[in-house]
C-alpha positions as CSV (number, residue, x, y, z in Angstrom):
1,X,37.4,27.2,-54.2
2,X,36.0,30.9,-54.0
3,X,33.5,32.1,-51.5
4,X,30.8,34.4,-51.6
5,X,30.7,37.7,-51.2
6,X,29.2,39.9,-48.8
7,X,29.1,43.7,-49.6
8,X,26.5,46.3,-48.0
9,X,26.0,50.2,-48.5
10,X,28.7,50.4,-51.4
11,X,28.4,52.4,-54.4
12,X,29.6,51.2,-57.0
13,X,30.1,54.2,-60.2
14,X,31.2,53.3,-63.5
15,X,31.7,49.8,-63.7
16,X,32.4,47.8,-66.3
17,X,31.6,44.0,-65.2
18,X,31.4,42.8,-69.0
19,X,34.9,43.4,-68.9
20,X,36.5,43.5,-65.2
21,X,35.2,40.7,-62.6
22,X,31.8,40.8,-60.6
23,X,32.4,38.8,-57.6
24,X,29.0,36.7,-57.2
25,X,27.8,37.0,-53.8
26,X,25.3,38.9,-51.6
27,X,24.8,43.0,-52.3
28,X,22.7,45.0,-49.7
29,X,21.8,48.6,-49.9
30,X,24.3,49.1,-52.9
31,X,23.7,51.5,-55.9
32,X,25.1,50.7,-59.1
33,X,25.5,54.1,-61.0
34,X,25.9,53.8,-64.7
35,X,27.5,50.2,-64.7
36,X,27.9,47.7,-67.7
37,X,26.4,44.5,-67.3
38,X,25.9,43.5,-71.0
39,X,26.0,40.1,-71.2
40,X,27.2,39.7,-67.5
41,X,26.8,35.8,-65.8
42,X,24.8,37.1,-62.6
43,X,23.5,33.7,-61.8
44,X,23.2,33.0,-58.0
45,X,23.7,36.8,-57.2
46,X,21.3,38.1,-54.4
47,X,20.5,42.1,-54.8
48,X,18.9,42.9,-51.7
49,X,17.6,46.9,-51.3
50,X,19.6,48.1,-54.0
51,X,19.4,50.6,-56.8
52,X,20.3,50.4,-60.4
53,X,20.7,53.9,-62.6
54,X,21.3,54.3,-65.9
55,X,23.2,50.6,-65.8
56,X,22.4,48.3,-68.9
57,X,21.5,44.5,-68.4
58,X,20.8,43.7,-72.0
59,X,21.0,39.8,-72.1
60,X,22.5,39.4,-68.7
61,X,22.2,36.1,-67.2
62,X,19.6,36.0,-64.1
63,X,19.3,32.3,-63.7
64,X,18.3,31.9,-59.9
65,X,19.0,35.9,-58.7
66,X,17.5,37.3,-56.1
67,X,16.0,40.8,-56.6
68,X,14.1,41.9,-53.3
69,X,13.1,45.2,-53.1
70,X,15.3,46.5,-56.1
71,X,14.5,49.5,-58.1
72,X,15.6,50.3,-61.8
73,X,15.8,53.5,-62.7
74,X,17.2,54.2,-66.8
75,X,18.0,50.9,-67.1
76,X,18.5,49.1,-70.7
77,X,17.1,45.4,-70.2
78,X,16.8,44.3,-73.3
79,X,16.1,40.3,-73.6
80,X,16.6,40.0,-69.9
81,X,15.1,36.7,-69.0
82,X,13.5,37.4,-65.5
83,X,11.1,34.4,-65.4
84,X,14.5,32.4,-64.6
85,X,15.5,34.5,-61.4
86,X,14.9,33.3,-58.1
87,X,10.8,34.1,-57.4
88,X,11.0,34.1,-53.8
89,X,10.6,37.4,-52.4
90,X,10.7,39.0,-56.3
91,X,10.0,42.7,-55.7
92,X,11.2,45.1,-58.3
93,X,10.2,48.3,-59.8
94,X,11.2,50.1,-62.9
95,X,11.4,53.7,-63.7
96,X,12.4,55.0,-67.2
97,X,13.5,51.7,-68.6
98,X,13.6,50.1,-71.9
99,X,12.6,46.6,-71.1
100,X,11.7,45.4,-74.8
101,X,11.4,41.5,-75.3
102,X,12.0,40.6,-71.5
103,X,10.4,37.7,-70.1
104,X,8.2,37.8,-67.0
105,X,6.4,34.8,-68.0
106,X,5.1,33.1,-64.9
107,X,6.3,35.4,-61.8
108,X,4.4,37.1,-58.8
109,X,4.6,40.9,-59.6
110,X,1.6,42.2,-58.1
111,X,2.0,46.0,-56.8
112,X,4.9,46.3,-59.1
113,X,5.6,49.7,-60.7
114,X,6.7,50.3,-64.2
115,X,6.8,54.0,-65.0
116,X,8.0,55.2,-68.6
117,X,8.8,52.1,-69.7
118,X,9.4,50.6,-73.2
119,X,7.8,47.1,-72.6
120,X,7.7,46.3,-76.5
121,X,7.2,42.3,-77.0
122,X,7.4,41.5,-73.3
123,X,5.9,38.1,-72.4
124,X,3.7,38.2,-69.2
125,X,1.8,35.2,-70.0
126,X,0.6,33.5,-66.8
127,X,2.2,36.1,-64.9
128,X,0.2,38.1,-61.8
129,X,0.0,41.5,-62.2
130,X,-2.7,42.5,-60.2
131,X,-2.6,46.0,-58.3
132,X,0.4,46.6,-60.8
133,X,0.8,50.0,-62.2
134,X,1.6,50.9,-66.0
135,X,2.4,54.5,-65.9
136,X,2.7,55.9,-69.7
137,X,4.5,52.7,-70.8
138,X,4.4,51.7,-74.4
139,X,3.2,47.9,-74.6
140,X,3.3,47.8,-78.1
141,X,3.4,43.7,-78.9
142,X,3.5,43.0,-75.3
143,X,2.2,39.1,-74.8
144,X,-1.1,38.8,-72.3
145,X,-2.0,35.0,-71.7
146,X,-3.8,33.7,-68.9
147,X,-2.2,36.9,-66.6
148,X,-3.9,38.5,-64.1
149,X,-3.9,41.9,-64.3
150,X,-7.2,42.3,-61.7
151,X,-6.8,46.2,-60.6
152,X,-4.0,46.8,-62.3
153,X,-3.8,50.5,-64.0
154,X,-3.3,50.9,-67.7
155,X,-5.0,54.2,-67.5
156,X,-2.0,56.5,-68.9
157,X,0.0,53.3,-71.0
158,X,-0.7,52.4,-74.6
159,X,-0.4,50.1,-77.7
160,X,-1.3,47.3,-75.5
161,X,-3.8,44.4,-77.0
162,X,-5.4,42.4,-74.2
163,X,-8.0,39.7,-74.6
164,X,-10.3,40.1,-71.7
165,X,-11.4,36.3,-72.4
166,X,-8.0,34.7,-71.4
167,X,-7.1,37.2,-68.8
168,X,-8.3,38.4,-65.5
169,X,-9.0,41.9,-65.7
170,X,-11.6,42.7,-62.9
171,X,-11.4,45.8,-61.3
172,X,-8.4,46.6,-64.0
173,X,-8.5,50.7,-65.0
174,X,-7.9,51.5,-68.8
175,X,-8.3,55.1,-70.6
176,X,-11.2,55.7,-72.8
177,X,-9.1,56.6,-75.6
178,X,-7.1,53.2,-75.7
179,X,-10.1,50.6,-74.7
180,X,-9.5,49.7,-78.5
181,X,-6.7,47.5,-77.2
182,X,-9.2,45.5,-75.4
183,X,-11.3,44.6,-78.7
184,X,-8.5,43.6,-81.0
185,X,-9.6,39.7,-81.2
186,X,-12.8,40.8,-82.5
187,X,-11.6,42.2,-85.4
188,X,-14.5,44.9,-85.3
189,X,-13.6,48.8,-86.7
190,X,-13.8,51.4,-84.2
191,X,-14.5,54.6,-85.9
């Protein structure tokens, strides 16, 4: 029986884990640059204080995976099911990432930063996103149902549709030019 590995302060560059073995274990203070995790089974892995740059995570299995203080930069993460990862201590941030069709359903992601991200058709249902920051993010088709968005910052976000009647938005910030996304359910014309 193989035991889980412990990897500390290692840099992975250009690894294609969809073709080569990615050992299950705990990775701390590691950086992954231009790595391919497409369709990789990462179930039960642990990443702490790690950074992923220009990586492809599309359709990777992150069931029971731990992400603590993890930064994703310029990553492709299409269809990722973050809602299946280990929610205890979950702390992530996303910069210049493609997260279309990803699910964050029912997670606690307070104070999470999304910067210059494509979040099209992302599921944020029942997610706690209070004090989160959506800087220059495309939220077209994103689902907000019973979501806690209190004090969240949407000032530079666009293409969102958020129903104030079934989401908590007290103290959230929106730009005047995109505030129509809060009125969609009323089927009114804004001219």
